[in-house]
C-alpha positions in Angstrom: -47.3 68.4 29.5 -48.5 70.0 32.5 -51.9 68.4 32.6 -49.4 64.8 32.2 -47.7 65.5 35.0 -51.1 66.3 36.9 -52.5 63.2 35.8 -49.5 61.3 37.2 -49.3 63.1 40.7 -53.1 62.5 40.9 -52.0 58.4 40.2 -49.4 58.2 42.8 -51.9 60.1 44.7 -54.4 57.4 44.7 -51.7 54.7 45.0 -50.9 56.0 48.4 -54.3 56.2 49.6 -55.0 52.8 48.1 -52.0 51.1 50.0 -52.8 53.0 53.5 -56.2 51.4 53.4 -54.9 48.4 52.6 -52.4 48.9 55.8 -55.9 49.5 57.7 -57.2 46.6 56.8 -54.6 44.3 57.5 -54.4 46.2 61.1 -58.2 45.4 61.4 -57.9 42.0 61.4 -55.9 41.5 64.5 -56.7 38.5 66.3 -57.5 36.8 62.7 -54.9 33.5 62.8 -56.8 31.4 60.1 -56.5 34.1 57.3 -60.2 33.9 56.5 -60.9 37.2 57.2 -63.3 37.2 60.0 -62.4 36.9 63.7 -64.4 33.7 65.3 -64.3 31.2 67.7 -61.9 29.1 65.8 -59.3 31.7 66.3 -59.4 31.9 69.9 -59.1 28.1 69.9 -56.5 28.1 67.5 -54.3 30.8 70.1 -55.6 28.5 72.9 -53.8 25.2 71.1 -51.1 27.4 70.1 -50.3 28.0 73.9 -50.5 24.3 75.1 -48.5 23.1 71.7 -45.9 26.3 70.2 -45.2 23.8 67.4 -48.5 24.6 66.2 -49.2 26.1 63.0 -51.7 28.6 62.3 -52.4 29.6 58.9 -51.0 33.7 59.7 -47.8 32.1 60.5 -47.5 31.4 57.0 -48.7 34.3 55.6 -46.5 36.9 58.2 -43.5 36.5 59.7 -44.8 39.4 62.4 -47.6 36.9 63.7 -47.4 38.4 67.4 -48.9 41.7 65.7 -52.2 39.3 65.1 -52.6 37.3 67.7 -50.9 38.9 70.8 -54.0 40.9 71.3 -53.4 42.0 74.7 -50.1 43.5 74.1 -47.7 41.9 76.5 -45.4 40.5 74.1 -46.5 36.7 74.6 -49.2 34.7 73.3 -50.9 33.6 76.5 -54.6 32.1 76.8 -55.4 35.7 77.6 -54.8 36.4 74.0 -57.7 33.7 73.5 -60.0 34.9 75.8 -59.8 38.3 74.3 -60.1 36.8 71.1 -63.4 35.0 72.3 -65.0 37.9 74.1 -64.4 39.8 70.5 -66.3 37.3 68.7 -69.5 37.7 71.3 -69.0 41.5 70.8 -67.7 43.0 67.6 -67.8 46.5 69.5 -65.2 45.5 71.8 -61.7 47.0 71.4 -58.6 44.6 71.8 -56.0 45.9 74.3 -53.3 46.1 71.6 -55.8 48.0 69.6 -56.2 50.6 72.5 -52.4 50.9 73.0 -51.5 51.8 69.1 -54.3 54.6 69.3 -52.4 56.1 72.3 
């Protein structure tokens, strides 16, 4: 019986680790608006379109209610052309750390 308990605890620990890794993946896809798993110029264009026409619907909006978590990359609590510019910069330099990521790390 002790062996079964040990296995169950191990399985629960593995599940917790997997959920944590999944959360990390979601957090790493900040700036991703079309839910294709990549940050591209298309994401920047979609954010810019959203700033111009509020009714524009991004794919990420159908996936989560907390869209600002994904597209407010400068952390000012608004979706602006600044966010689009940061996203475009990120597509050109994949080492670029977005301001919201820096704020989260502090």
